[in-house]
Backbone as a ProteinNet text record, in pm:
[ID]
protein_1_A
[PRIMARY]
MSTGRVATWLPSYLALALIWGFSFFFIKVGLESFTPLGVAVGRISFGAIALVIVTVITRAAMPPRWSWRYLFVASLLWVSIPWMLFAFAETQVSSALAGILNGAAPLMTLLAILIAFPEEKPTTARIVGLIVGFVGIIVVIGPEALVGSPLGIAALLGAISCYGIAFPYARRYLTGPTARERISPITMSLALMIGGLLVTVPLSLVTGVTNGPVTTGPFLSVLALGALGSGIAYVLNFRVVTYADATTASTVAFLTPLVAIIAGAVLLGEPLGWNQPLGGLLVVAGAATAQGLLRLPSRSRRG
[TERTIARY]
963.6	1005.8	1155.9	1230.8	1375.7	1416.9	1544.3	1595.8	1603.4	1648.6	1656.5	1521.3	1418.8	1283.4	1235.1	1257.9	1215.3	1285.6	1411.3	1489.1	1432.2	1351.4	1294.2	1181.2	1114.2	1000.8	1012	1098.4	1105	1144.7	1244.7	1274.9	1155.8	1081.1	961.4	855.8	841.9	743.8	775.2	900.3	939.9	928.6	966.5	953.5	807.4	719.8	576.3	523.9	566.2	523.1	569.1	691.9	743.4	667.3	644	575.3	435.2	357.5	220.4	214.9	311.8	314.1	346.2	434.4	472.2	366.7	266.3	163.8	98.6	76.7	7	97.5	226.7	324.1	324.9	326.2	326.3	200.4	86	-38	-26.2	24.1	35.8	127.9	240.2	332.7	272.1	206.1	143.8	40.5	-27.1	-130.9	-74.6	58	118.1	102	91.4	75.9	-51.9	-107.9	-224.1	-347	-462.1	-587.8	-605.5	-698.8	-724.8	-757.3	-837.9	-868.2	-743.2	-658.6	-534.6	-442	-434	-352.9	-406.4	-538.8	-600.4	-576	-593.2	-571.8	-426.5	-332.6	-191.8	-155.4	-208.8	-182.2	-230.8	-351.6	-408.6	-333.2	-299.1	-231.3	-95.3	-14.1	118	106.8	4.8	-17.6	-53.5	-135.2	-174.5	-53.5	33.3	153.1	241.4	262.3	345.9	286.4	155.3	90.9	84.4	79.2	88	222.7	328.9	463.2	470.2	415.4	415.4	334.5	221.5	135.6	206.7	278.2	352.1	463.8	537.2	649.4	599.9	491.5	439.5	347.2	313.8	224.4	88.2	41.1	-90.8	-199.9	-302.9	-413.1	-506.3	-570.7	-669.9	-794.7	-871	-989.9	-1092.3	-1168.2	-1273.4	-1382.8	-1458	-1558	-1662	-1705	-1812.3	-1773.6	-1642.1	-1596.6	-1588.3	-1593.8	-1564.7	-1666.5	-1793.8	-1892	-1864.5	-1820.8	-1786.5	-1656.2	-1563.2	-1436.8	-1456.7	-1552.3	-1576.7	-1632.1	-1724.8	-1777.2	-1665.4	-1583.4	-1471.4	-1375	-1354.3	-1263.5	-1319.4	-1450.3	-1512.2	-1483.5	-1496.7	-1482.7	-1338	-1248.8	-1109.3	-1018	-1056.4	-965.6	-1027.2	-1125.7	-1174.8	-1222.7	-1320.5	-1380.8	-1284.8	-1225.1	-1138.8	-1015.6	-955.9	-835	-865.6	-981.6	-1021.7	-1051.5	-1115.8	-1149.3	-1025.1	-927.1	-803.3	-731.9	-724.4	-656.5	-729.5	-862.7	-938.3	-918.6	-922.6	-909.7	-778.9	-671.4	-542.2	-527.3	-629	-632.9	-687.2	-743.8	-808.2	-735.9	-672.2	-609.9	-465.9	-393	-253.2	-241.7	-124.9	-99.9	-93.3	-46	-38	-176.7	-270.5	-407.1	-469.1	-442.4	-493.9	-436.1	-306.3	-242.7	-294.5	-319	-370.3	-509.9	-597.3	-733.8	-737.3	-642.3	-635.3	-610.3	-544.3	-520.5	-647.6	-758.4	-886.2	-959	-902.7	-968.2	-999.4	-908.1	-943.6	-1067.2	-1089.9	-1209.7	-1335.1	-1328.3	-1441.7	-1466.4	-1356.9	-1370.1	-1440.2	-1398.1	-1458.8	-1606.2	-1637.4	-1776.6	-1860.5	-1807.7	-1880.6	-1894.6	-1788.9	-1795.4	-1902.2	-1910.3	-2010.6	-2152.5	-2167.4	-2299.1	-2328.9	-2227.2	-2249	-2242.2	-2172.2	-2156.1	-2207.9	-2337.6	-2396.7	-2333.8	-2272.1	-2213.4	-2090	-2032	-1917.2	-1966.7	-1962.6	-2021.9	-1942.4	-2013.9	-1945.9	-1891.2	-1769.4	-1708.5	-1679	-1648.3	-1615.4	-1494.5	-1392.9	-1272.1	-1303.9	-1391.1	-1425.9	-1504	-1595.6	-1674.7	-1585.3	-1497.9	-1406	-1313.2	-1261.5	-1171.8	-1238.4	-1362.6	-1435.5	-1458.1	-1496	-1520.8	-1394.1	-1283.9	-1156.2	-1111.7	-1123.9	-1081.1	-1160.3	-1291.4	-1372.8	-1356.7	-1326.4	-1288.7	-1160.8	-1067.2	-943.4	-968.7	-1063.6	-1097.6	-1146.4	-1231.3	-1283.5	-1169.6	-1075.8	-962.3	-873.3	-849.6	-766	-827.7	-957.1	-1024.2	-1017.9	-1058.7	-1051.4	-1146.1	-1185.3	-1279.4	-1225.4	-1095.8	-1039.9	-1040.5	-1000.9	-997.8	-1138.3	-1235.6	-1373.5	-1430	-1395.1	-1443.5	-1366.2	-1234.4	-1151	-1164.5	-1187.7	-1191.2	-1290.9	-1419.5	-1519.7	-1527.8	-1507.4	-1513.7	-1399.3	-1281.4	-1166.7	-1186.5	-1237.5	-1264.5	-1369.2	-1474.7	-1581	-1526.8	-1437.5	-1379.1	-1295.1	-1216.7	-1135.4	-1222.7	-1327.2	-1417	-1488.7	-1523.5	-1586.1	-1491.3	-1363.4	-1264.5	-1243.8	-1224.7	-1200.9	-1328.6	-1445.1	-1570.4	-1578.6	-1531.6	-1526.7	-1437.2	-1320.6	-1231.3	-1300.6	-1372.5	-1440.6	-1542	-1613.8	-1712.7	-1643.8	-1531.4	-1463.6	-1414.6	-1358.5	-1301.5	-1406.4	-1517.1	-1617.4	-1685.2	-1697.9	-1756.6	-1667.8	-1537	-1445.2	-1442.2	-1449.2	-1448.2	-1569.6	-1682.9	-1805.7	-1807.3	-1760.8	-1779.5	-1652.8	-1534.7	-1413.4	-1305.2	-1290.6	-1175.6	-1211.6	-1331.6	-1368.8	-1425.5	-1467	-1520	-1651.5	-1724.7	-1852.5	-1837.1	-1714.6	-1691.2	-1702.1	-1750.2	-1761.3	-1623.9	-1522.4	-1384.3	-1294.2	-1197.3	-1111.2	-1016.7	-1012.3	-927.6	-794.3	-682.8	-551	-528.3	-446.1	-424.1	-371.1	-272.1	-214.2	-315.4	-387.5	-489.9	-596.7	-641.3	-745.2	-694.4	-569	-513.3	-511.1	-468.2	-466.5	-608	-702.6	-841.5	-896.6	-856.6	-901.3	-849.2	-723.1	-667.1	-741	-772.6	-846.1	-982.6	-1052.1	-1181	-1167.6	-1059.2	-1035.9	-1014.4	-942.7	-920.4	-1051.4	-1138.7	-1267.2	-1352.1	-1331.1	-1409.4	-1341	-1212.1	-1144.7	-1101.2	-1062.1	-1015.4	-1125.8	-1249	-1355.5	-1382.2	-1376.5	-1396.2	-1285.2	-1162	-1049.5	-1056.4	-1118.4	-1133	-1224.7	-1312.7	-1406.3	-1347.8	-1283.4	-1238.4	-1092.3	-1012	-868.6	-798	-664.7	-589.7	-482.7	-454.2	-349.3	-407.7	-337.7	-376.1	-263.3	-166.7	-52.6	53.2	172.1	280.5	318.5	342.8	381.6	532.4	574	716.4	764.2	894.3	955.3	904.7	902	862.5	723.4	621.5	486.7	474.8	542.5	535.1	595.5	713.9	777.9	696.9	629.3	547.1	429.5	363	250.4	300.2	417.2	476.8	504.2	563.6	592	463.6	365.7	237.3	174.1	184.4	125.2	213.5	336.2	425.1	464.3	493.1	531.5	409.6	321.4	209.3	104.9	87.8	-14.4	43.9	176.2	239.1	330.7	447.6	547.3	493.5	409.9	358.3	280	206.6	129.8	222.8	334.8	432.1	494.7	529.4	587.4	488.6	363.2	261	243.2	243.7	230	349.1	466.6	585.8	574.2	524.3	507.4	404.9	294.5	191.4	248.3	332.4	387.4	486.5	578.9	686	654.4	555	511.1	369.1	268.7	128.8	44.3	-84.6	-174.2	-190.1	-189.5	-204.4	-87	33.5	153	146	106.3	96.6	-2.9	-112	-214.7	-166.4	-67	-20.3	58.3	94.1	165.8	79.7	-52.3	-143.9	-124.4	-65.7	-44.4	83.6	171.2	294.5	280.1	188.6	176.5	138.5	51.6	24.8	149	235	358.2	448.3	462.5	543.7	483.3	350.2	283.4	305.8	301	323.2	464.9	563.4	703.7	730.4	680.6	702.4	638.3	517.2	449.2	520.4	567.3	631.9	771.3	850.2	989.7	1002.1	931	948.6	855.7	738.6	642.3	624.6	684.2	672.6	531.6	453.5	315.8	311.9	230.7	217.8	147.3	184.8	128.5	75.2	-57.2	-117.9	-106.1	-125.2	-114.1	-218.8	-334	-444.5	-419.8	-338	-319.6	-239.2	-121.5	-52.3	-133.6	-199.8	-279.5	-396	-467.7	-579.1	-533	-418	-363.8	-329.1	-274.6	-242.8	-369.2	-475.7	-602.4	-661.6	-650.6	-700.4	-627.3	-494.3	-414.2	-444.9	-454.2	-484.2	-622.1	-718.9	-853.4	-858.6	-791	-789.5	-719.1	-607	-532.3	-614	-687.4	-771	-885.7	-948.9	-1061.7	-1019.2	-895.5	-845	-784.3	-782	-727.5	-577	-512	-367.3	-326.1	-412.2	-394.3	-506.5	-471.1	-571.3	-610.1	-739.3	-788.1	-741.6	-712.8	-671.7	-783.9	-750.3	-850.7	-868.4	-989.7	-1018.6	-959.2	-888.9	-828.1	-934.8	-923.3	-1020.5	-957.3	-1028.1	-979.1	-1035.3	-946.6	-990.9	-1057.5
1201.8	1072.3	1055.4	1024.9	1015.9	891.4	897.4	784.5	658.7	676.6	562.4	499.6	582.8	532.7	453.2	505.4	435.9	301.4	296.3	172.3	58.8	90.1	-14.8	-90.1	-26.8	-93.5	-108.5	-31.1	-35.3	-172.6	-242.3	-376.8	-471.3	-466.2	-550.6	-511.3	-382.3	-330.6	-380.8	-370.1	-413.5	-565.3	-637.5	-783.8	-824.3	-752.1	-779.7	-758.2	-648.9	-621.4	-732.1	-780.5	-887.5	-1018.1	-1052.3	-1178.4	-1178.6	-1073.4	-1069.7	-1047.9	-974.5	-956	-1084.2	-1167.6	-1294.2	-1402.5	-1377.5	-1479.1	-1527.1	-1437	-1472.4	-1555	-1529.1	-1613.1	-1752.9	-1761.4	-1891	-1970.9	-1903	-1972.9	-2032.8	-1952.6	-1999	-2120.8	-2117.8	-2230.8	-2350.8	-2327.1	-2435.6	-2511.1	-2441.3	-2503.5	-2603	-2607.1	-2705.6	-2848	-2862.3	-2994.7	-3010	-2896.2	-2900.5	-2842.5	-2891.3	-2831.4	-2698.8	-2613.3	-2490.1	-2516	-2620.3	-2654.1	-2702.7	-2777.8	-2826.3	-2712.4	-2609.4	-2491.9	-2424	-2411.1	-2347	-2428.1	-2560.6	-2646	-2638.4	-2648	-2640.2	-2505.6	-2399.7	-2265	-2249.2	-2297.7	-2285.7	-2374.6	-2496.3	-2590.5	-2536.9	-2494.2	-2442.5	-2310.1	-2231.6	-2109.1	-2138.5	-2241.6	-2280	-2326.3	-2406.1	-2455	-2337.6	-2244.2	-2127.5	-2045.1	-2028.3	-1946.1	-2017	-2149.5	-2222.4	-2193.9	-2196.9	-2168.2	-2025.7	-1929.5	-1789.5	-1773.5	-1841.1	-1832.2	-1884.7	-1996.6	-2054	-1960.3	-1905.3	-1816.6	-1689.7	-1632.8	-1507.7	-1530.4	-1658.9	-1694.5	-1625	-1616.2	-1555.7	-1650.7	-1594.7	-1676.1	-1718.9	-1831.6	-1875.9	-1787.4	-1775.5	-1690.1	-1738.8	-1648.8	-1690.5	-1767.3	-1847.7	-1936.7	-1860	-1743.9	-1670	-1625.4	-1611.3	-1551.9	-1650.4	-1781.6	-1878.4	-1874.9	-1848.7	-1845.2	-1727.3	-1614.9	-1499.1	-1523.7	-1590.5	-1621.8	-1718.1	-1810.4	-1904.8	-1831.7	-1739.8	-1660.4	-1576.9	-1516.4	-1436.6	-1521.2	-1646.8	-1734.5	-1769.3	-1781.8	-1804.3	-1686.3	-1563.9	-1443.1	-1406	-1441.2	-1399	-1506.6	-1633.3	-1743.1	-1842.5	-1919	-2032.9	-1992.5	-1903.4	-1869.3	-1792.3	-1680.7	-1605.6	-1681.6	-1763.8	-1835	-1943.2	-2006.1	-2100.8	-2026.6	-1910.4	-1832.5	-1779.2	-1730.2	-1681	-1793.7	-1910.5	-2023.2	-2064.7	-2072.3	-2106.1	-1999.5	-1873.2	-1763.7	-1773.1	-1815.6	-1819.7	-1939.9	-2025	-2124.5	-2061	-1941.7	-1874.7	-1746.7	-1677.4	-1547.4	-1547.5	-1442.3	-1431.7	-1397.1	-1428.9	-1392.9	-1241.6	-1171.5	-1024.9	-963.9	-1013.7	-961.3	-988.4	-1106.6	-1138.5	-1043.1	-1014.8	-924	-782.9	-737.7	-601.1	-588	-683.4	-673.2	-691.8	-766.4	-776.6	-639.5	-551.7	-416.4	-335.5	-385.1	-315.8	-357.1	-449.4	-494.2	-378.7	-279.2	-166.5	-91.1	-86.1	-19.4	-97.2	-229.2	-312.3	-300.3	-291	-274.3	-144	-36	93.9	94	32.2	25.2	-50.4	-162	-240.6	-162.7	-88.9	-9.9	97.5	163.9	268.6	212.8	86.5	23.3	-28.2	-90.1	-154.7	-58.6	54	149.8	285.4	311	436.6	559.7	542.3	657.9	710.2	629.2	674	740.5	872	948.6	932.6	926.2	917.3	1053.8	1085.7	1213.9	1225.2	1346.1	1369.8	1287	1281.9	1206.2	1057.8	1004.6	863.4	835.9	924.2	905.5	913	1014.8	1030	908.8	865.7	751.4	625.1	602.4	484.7	489.4	605.9	620	593.9	659.6	641.5	495.5	435.4	297.3	199.4	217.8	124.6	147.2	269.3	291.9	214.6	217.3	141.3	-7	-60.8	-203.2	-234.6	-146.9	-167.1	-163.9	-69.7	-59.1	-183.2	-230.2	-349.4	-470	-489.9	-605.9	-599.6	-485.3	-467.7	-559	-521.7	-603.1	-740.6	-749.5	-878.4	-977.7	-931.3	-1021	-1064.9	-974.2	-1006.7	-1113.1	-1102.6	-1200.7	-1332	-1323.4	-1442.3	-1527.2	-1466.2	-1544.1	-1485.6	-1486.8	-1427.3	-1497.4	-1631.1	-1702.6	-1661.8	-1644.3	-1601.9	-1462.8	-1371.5	-1235	-1237	-1315.2	-1323.8	-1378.6	-1478.3	-1536	-1432.2	-1353.3	-1249.2	-1144.9	-1100.4	-1001.4	-1058.7	-1187.1	-1250.5	-1257.3	-1285.7	-1296.2	-1161.9	-1055.3	-925.7	-871.9	-914.6	-877.3	-942.5	-1067.7	-1134.3	-1057.4	-1014.6	-934.8	-807.1	-744.6	-620	-635.3	-747.8	-773.6	-816.1	-888.6	-943.4	-835	-727.8	-624	-557.3	-506.5	-446.6	-547.9	-672.8	-776.6	-800.1	-815.2	-836.9	-715.5	-598.5	-477	-471.5	-510.8	-502.3	-605.2	-728.2	-836.4	-881.2	-845.3	-903.7	-803.7	-694.8	-607.7	-462.9	-419.7	-279.4	-243.6	-119	-73.1	-138.4	-193.5	-257.5	-405.7	-458.4	-600.3	-626	-744.2	-781.5	-780.5	-824.4	-825.1	-828.3	-740.4	-734.6	-854	-917.3	-1035.1	-989.2	-1038.9	-997.4	-1048.4	-977.8	-1017	-1158.9	-1197.8	-1331.3	-1438.6	-1415.7	-1510	-1526.3	-1413.7	-1418.7	-1487.1	-1460.8	-1520.4	-1672.5	-1724.5	-1869.5	-1926.7	-1857.8	-1903.5	-1905.1	-1808.4	-1805.6	-1926.3	-1964.9	-2082.8	-2209.4	-2217.8	-2335.4	-2344.4	-2231.9	-2230.2	-2268.8	-2222.8	-2259.1	-2407.7	-2469.7	-2614.2	-2691.1	-2643.3	-2711.1	-2711.6	-2614	-2606	-2678.3	-2655	-2703.9	-2849.9	-2897.2	-3036.7	-3136.2	-3123.7	-3216.4	-3212.2	-3094	-3083.2	-3155.7	-3143.4	-3206.2	-3358.8	-3413.2	-3558.7	-3613.4	-3527.6	-3568	-3544.6	-3428.5	-3388.9	-3419.8	-3439	-3456.1	-3321.6	-3324.6	-3198.6	-3186.7	-3292.3	-3286.1	-3314.5	-3262.2	-3291.2	-3361.5	-3411.8	-3480.9	-3502.6	-3550.4	-3570.5	-3438.2	-3443.6	-3323.3	-3306.7	-3205.4	-3179.4	-3072.1	-3049.2	-2961.2	-2817.7	-2763.4	-2624	-2593.2	-2665.9	-2640.7	-2661.8	-2766.1	-2790.2	-2674.3	-2629.2	-2518	-2388.5	-2374	-2254.9	-2252	-2366.4	-2372.8	-2357.8	-2415.4	-2400.1	-2252.8	-2182.9	-2040.1	-1959.6	-1996.7	-1927.2	-1931.6	-2047.4	-2060.8	-2010.1	-2062.5	-2028.8	-1881.5	-1827.9	-1686.4	-1595.2	-1622	-1531.8	-1531.4	-1644	-1652.5	-1662.7	-1679	-1691.9	-1575.5	-1575.5	-1472.2	-1333.1	-1325	-1194.4	-1125.3	-1202.2	-1141.1	-1081.5	-1147.7	-1095.7	-967.2	-967.2	-847.6	-732.1	-761.9	-657.8	-598	-684.5	-638	-550.5	-582.6	-502.1	-363.7	-358.2	-228.5	-143.7	-205.1	-132.5	-80	-160.6	-123.4	-8.7	-15.8	83.2	200.2	184.7	296.9	332.6	286.7	302.6	219.1	208.3	124	177.2	310.8	369.5	332.1	343.1	304	156.9	72.5	-70.3	-97.9	-22.8	-47	-13.8	75.8	116.3	7	-100.7	-209.2	-271.1	-259.2	-312	-242.9	-122.4	-50.1	-95.6	-166.8	-216	-357.9	-435.7	-576.1	-593.8	-509.5	-526.7	-507.2	-411.4	-388.3	-511	-569.2	-690.5	-804.6	-817.6	-924.3	-907.9	-784.8	-758.7	-797.8	-754.5	-784.1	-934.1	-1000.3	-1145.3	-1220.9	-1181.5	-1249	-1230.7	-1108	-1078.9	-1141	-1128.5	-1172.4	-1323.4	-1378.4	-1518.9	-1613.4	-1564.4	-1650.9	-1614.7	-1504.3	-1462.4	-1424.8	-1373.8	-1335.6	-1206.2	-1202.5	-1078.5	-972.3	-848.5	-737.8	-633.1	-615.5	-514.5	-375.8	-274.8	-136.8	-105.4	-174.5	-142.3	-186.8	-289.8	-341.4	-246.8	-197.2	-99.3	28.9	75.7	198.2	177.9	67.9	40	17.9	-50.2	-72	58.5	152.6	284.1	356.3	346.9	409.4	343	211.3	139.7	186.7	193.5	236.5	381.3	468.5	609.6	625.2	547.9	554.8	508.5	396.5	344.8	440.9	498	592.1	717.8	765.8	884.3	855.1	739.1	703	685.8	641.7	622.4	749	856.4	981.5	993.3	897.1	902.6	996.2	1017	1119	1220.6	1344.8	1447.7	1517.9	1545.6	1619.5	1764.1	1828.1	1969.1	2056.1	2142.5	2232.5	2354.5	2405.8	2525.3	2647.4	2723.6	2844	2951.3	3022.4	3127.8	3265.3	3344	3477.6	3576.9	3660.2	3755.6	3876
1972.3	2028.7	2006.3	2110.5	2101.3	2023.2	1971.7	1894.9	1981.5	2106.3	2196.1	2220.5	2232.4	2255.6	2134.6	2014.6	1892.6	1879.4	1920.1	1907.6	1991.3	2092.6	2177.5	2108.3	2009	1946.4	1794.8	1729	1582.5	1527.7	1584.5	1531.6	1540.2	1649.9	1663.7	1561.3	1538.5	1442.5	1301.1	1261.7	1127	1112	1217.5	1213.4	1200.7	1269.6	1263	1121.8	1057.5	920.4	825.5	845.2	760.2	782	908.3	939.1	880.8	908.9	859.4	708.3	653.6	509.1	435	493.1	431	451.3	534.2	559.9	431.2	338	213.7	122.5	127.9	58.4	119.9	253.1	320.5	286.8	279.3	242.7	102.7	9	-129.4	-139.2	-71.4	-75.1	-2.3	110.1	184.7	104.2	13.6	-68.4	-170	-184.8	-275.2	-221	-88.3	-27.7	52.7	97.8	186.2	118.5	158.9	115	189.2	144.2	219.7	366	392.6	531.4	603.3	533.2	593.2	631.7	546	578.6	703.8	711.6	828.5	955	946.4	1063.4	1109.7	1016.1	1051.9	1112.1	1052.8	1102.9	1246.4	1272	1406.3	1504.5	1462.5	1551.9	1595.7	1499.9	1534.4	1610.8	1578.6	1654.3	1798.5	1819	1955.2	2035.3	1972.8	2042.2	2083.8	1990.3	2020.8	2134.1	2132.9	2234.7	2369.4	2370.4	2497.5	2562.8	2481.8	2534.1	2587.7	2509.8	2553.7	2682.2	2689	2807.4	2932	2916.8	3029.9	3074.3	2976.9	3010.8	3080.4	3030.1	3086.8	3205.1	3230.6	3340.5	3329.1	3206.1	3183.2	3230.9	3292.2	3344.7	3232.1	3249.9	3152.6	3163.7	3055.2	3058	3159.8	3221.6	3315.6	3242.2	3316.1	3256.4	3176.1	3226.9	3159.7	3018.7	2994.5	2867.8	2753	2779.7	2674	2560.7	2591	2481.3	2388.4	2445.5	2363.1	2286.7	2352.3	2286.9	2170.4	2184	2075	1952	1974.7	1863.5	1801.6	1887.5	1837.8	1756.6	1798	1724	1586.1	1575.8	1444.6	1351.2	1405.6	1324.6	1297.4	1390.3	1380.5	1325.5	1344.1	1312.6	1214.2	1259.2	1180.5	1041.9	1035.5	906.2	816.7	863.8	771.6	727.4	814.5	772.9	671.7	682.3	578.1	448	458.1	339.1	268.8	345.9	285	211.6	273.7	209.3	81.6	88.2	-32.7	-140.6	-100.5	-197.7	-274.3	-207.2	-274.2	-367.6	-372.6	-480.6	-608.6	-594.7	-707.4	-749.4	-654	-682	-632.2	-665.6	-624.7	-476.4	-419.5	-279.7	-263.9	-366.9	-361.2	-350	-429.8	-424.3	-287.5	-231.4	-98.2	5.3	-5.4	89.2	78.2	-44.4	-63.5	-4.8	-34.5	17.1	168.8	223.7	369.2	431.7	358	406.3	423.7	367.1	382.2	509	585.7	709.7	805.8	822.3	910.2	864.2	733.9	683.4	722.3	709.7	750.2	900.2	976	1120.8	1153.4	1089.2	1115.4	1077.2	964	921.4	1024.1	1073.5	1174.1	1304.8	1342.3	1465.3	1455.5	1341.4	1324	1333	1290.3	1296.7	1437.1	1500	1629.7	1747.6	1729.3	1838	1794	1810.4	1765.1	1829.4	1946.9	2014.4	1941.7	1852.5	1775.4	1647.1	1646	1536.8	1407	1292.9	1162.7	1120.8	1162.3	1131.3	981.8	939.2	798.2	756.1	842.2	809.4	790.7	875.4	863.8	736	703.2	581.1	458.2	453.7	340.6	332.4	447.5	449	397.7	439.5	392.9	242.3	192	48.1	-31.6	9.5	-61.1	-53.3	64.6	82.3	-1.8	-8.5	-86.4	-236.6	-276.7	-416.8	-446.5	-349.5	-365.7	-381.4	-306	-318.1	-459.1	-512.6	-647.9	-749.6	-731.8	-823.4	-813.7	-692.7	-673.4	-742.7	-720.6	-779.5	-931	-986.9	-1130.9	-1206	-1325.4	-1402	-1440.1	-1469.5	-1510.2	-1394.3	-1275	-1159.2	-1122.4	-1135.5	-1100.4	-1193.6	-1321.2	-1418	-1405	-1378.9	-1377.4	-1252.7	-1137.7	-1013.7	-914.6	-948.1	-857.8	-723.6	-721.5	-594.4	-502	-559.2	-480.2	-423	-505.8	-459.3	-348.8	-368.9	-268.1	-136.7	-144.6	-23	50.9	-22.5	41.3	108.9	39.3	98.4	220.4	213.9	329.4	447.9	420.3	527.7	597.9	520.7	585.4	650.1	601.1	667.7	806	814.9	946.1	1042.1	993.1	1076.7	1121.9	1029.5	1062.1	1173.1	1173.7	1279.2	1408.4	1396.9	1514.7	1609.4	1556.3	1642.2	1730.8	1675.3	1764.5	1854.8	1807.8	1893.2	2015.5	1991.2	2103.2	2194.5	2135.9	2216.5	2308.7	2257.3	2337	2449.8	2421.3	2517.8	2590.3	2537.4	2595	2634.7	2562.2	2585.8	2615.4	2583.6	2596.8	2732.8	2748.7	2877.7	2917.5	2819.6	2852.5	2885.5	2871.5	2900.9	3050.6	3085	3227.2	3293.6	3219.9	3268.8	3145.8	3140.1	3022.7	3018.1	2900	2880.8	2822.8	2875.7	2828	2685.4	2605.5	2465.2	2448	2528.8	2514.1	2551.7	2661.2	2703.1	2595.8	2540.8	2438.8	2312.2	2274.9	2153.9	2163.4	2278.1	2296.1	2291.9	2354.6	2352.2	2209.9	2128.2	1988.9	1913.1	1939.6	1873.8	1916.7	2046.9	2096.4	2028.6	2019.6	1950.9	1805.4	1741.6	1602.3	1582.8	1676.9	1668.8	1683.9	1771.3	1792.2	1666.2	1580.5	1456.4	1341.6	1323.1	1203.1	1210.7	1328.7	1339.5	1303.9	1358.3	1316.6	1166.2	1107.9	962.9	888	937.3	869	874.4	979.4	989.5	880.6	831	725.3	587.2	568.8	435.5	407.6	512.1	493.3	487.5	498.1	504.6	397.1	324.3	223.1	85.1	-17	-155.2	-229.7	-154.9	-214	-107.6	-147.4	-50.3	16.7	146.6	220.4	209.2	137.3	117.3	214.8	214.9	314.5	305.4	183.6	166.7	219.6	176.1	228.1	378.4	431.2	575.3	653.5	612.7	682.9	667.7	554.9	534.2	631	646.9	741.1	884.5	912.9	1045.4	1075.3	979.8	998.3	1008.4	926.5	928.4	1066.7	1132.9	1264.9	1376.2	1384.1	1495.7	1494.8	1375.7	1367.2	1359.9	1262.1	1239.1	1347.9	1416.4	1520.6	1660.8	1671.1	1801.4	1832.5	1769.8	1795.4	1760.6	1657.5	1614.8	1726	1805.3	1913.6	2019.7	2045.3	2141	2087.2	1958.4	1896.8	1898.7	1867	1865.8	2005.6	2106.2	2244.6	2283.1	2234.5	2264.3	2201.8	2077.1	2011.6	2086.4	2125.8	2200.5	2332.9	2396.6	2527	2515.7	2418.6	2410.2	2317.2	2231.1	2147.8	2190.8	2116.3	2154.5	2059.7	2090.6	2011.1	1869.1	1854.2	1720.8	1632.7	1686.9	1611	1572.1	1666.7	1637.7	1525.6	1520.6	1419.1	1279.1	1267.1	1134.1	1063.7	1133.9	1067.8	958.3	971.8	870.3	735.3	736.6	612	540.2	611.6	550.9	497.5	554.8	514.4	366.7	307.8	164.3	79	117.9	42.6	48.1	165.4	180.3	98.3	101.1	25.3	-124.4	-173.2	-316	-356.6	-277.3	-309.4	-303.4	-199.1	-185.6	-300.6	-338.4	-448.3	-580.5	-605.8	-734.3	-742.8	-635.7	-638.9	-619	-521.3	-485.2	-559.7	-600	-669	-816.3	-856.9	-996.3	-1035.9	-942.1	-972.5	-1052	-1157.6	-1235	-1152.7	-1175.5	-1099.4	-1195.6	-1196.1	-1281.4	-1220.5	-1304.5	-1256.5	-1150	-1160.1	-1070.2	-926.5	-906.7	-770.9	-681.4	-723.8	-638.6	-619.4	-726.3	-714.8	-618.9	-635.6	-546	-402.7	-387.8	-253.9	-185.6	-262.1	-206.2	-160.9	-239.3	-201.1	-76.7	-68.4	49.9	174.6	166.5	281	317.4	215.5	241.5	304.4	254.3	310.7	454.3	481.9	619.2	713.1	668	752.6	779.5	678.1	696.3	791.9	773.8	859.7	1005.1	1026.8	1162.4	1221.4	1142.5	1193.1	1183.2	1114.6	1100.2	988.2	890.6	787.4	805.1	813.1	838.6	709.7	696.5	580.9	590.6	476.4	481.3	536.6	630.2	689.4	604.1	605	526.5	594.1	518.7	575.4	591.7	698.2	728	701.5	629.9	599.7	703.1	755.5	855.1	794.8
[MASK]
+++++++++++++++++++++++++++++++++++++++++++++++++++++++++++++++++++++++++++++++++++++++++++++++++++++++++++++++++++++++++++++++++++++++++++++++++++++++++++++++++++++++++++++++++++++++++++++++++++++++++++++++++++++++++++++++++++++++++++++++++++++++++++++++++++++++++++++++++++++++++++++++++++++++++++++++

């Protein structure tokens, strides 16, 4: 790949890694003024506003009527449930730990795909990748974290499990070859935000969204979480897919845990145990192996 070609997508790729990596920092800061549900509602609301603007600029069509029931289910799995779970989890655990375990989402996706799509055979690389990745999850969690914050760990695992189910579900009904009609990424993203609002706003009317005065830092964090992480990020991701390829775009998930660790340690002063970087490395290596981005050594044949 030529240098000029790389220059067309690399800035977007790096910006995407920073935006998604900082999401866990933004959640932690947002929780200073907002409840976990409030963080989720704000994130979805600002994301919806950003995507409405993107939709108008790109003149993307609204989803066809038949797709809305599938989009609503997808929004539960991709937006409403996991974003509430991530916000709740960060009341119990560090933003770095949340970012590292989020890196295991590709493993959950692959596991769900193998279950939901029998035609995709469990190759040796996928099996090895899953094993290495899940060992990494165990190392990241560690005995101290499991004893100290089991609810937070459970919420994180629940969130990435939702992501794992969401990808094959969307592939089957909305974006893959078996879909009645493929829905464009921007159109689907806006529909996911709308579905998220339908779930979280009624809940917020009952429970409330703040836990104290809303100050500048938490407000700007939730604004960035939504407008950047759920709005601009989709445009950047689409640019990387267009000028590089989908495989390259998917590897950004391997950089976000590193960004989350640095942001948590430097900006929030979160302690970092030896097990978290080691486990995070195993998670990334496992996911990359399972996706075919890291190849297992082949056995040499003697003549």
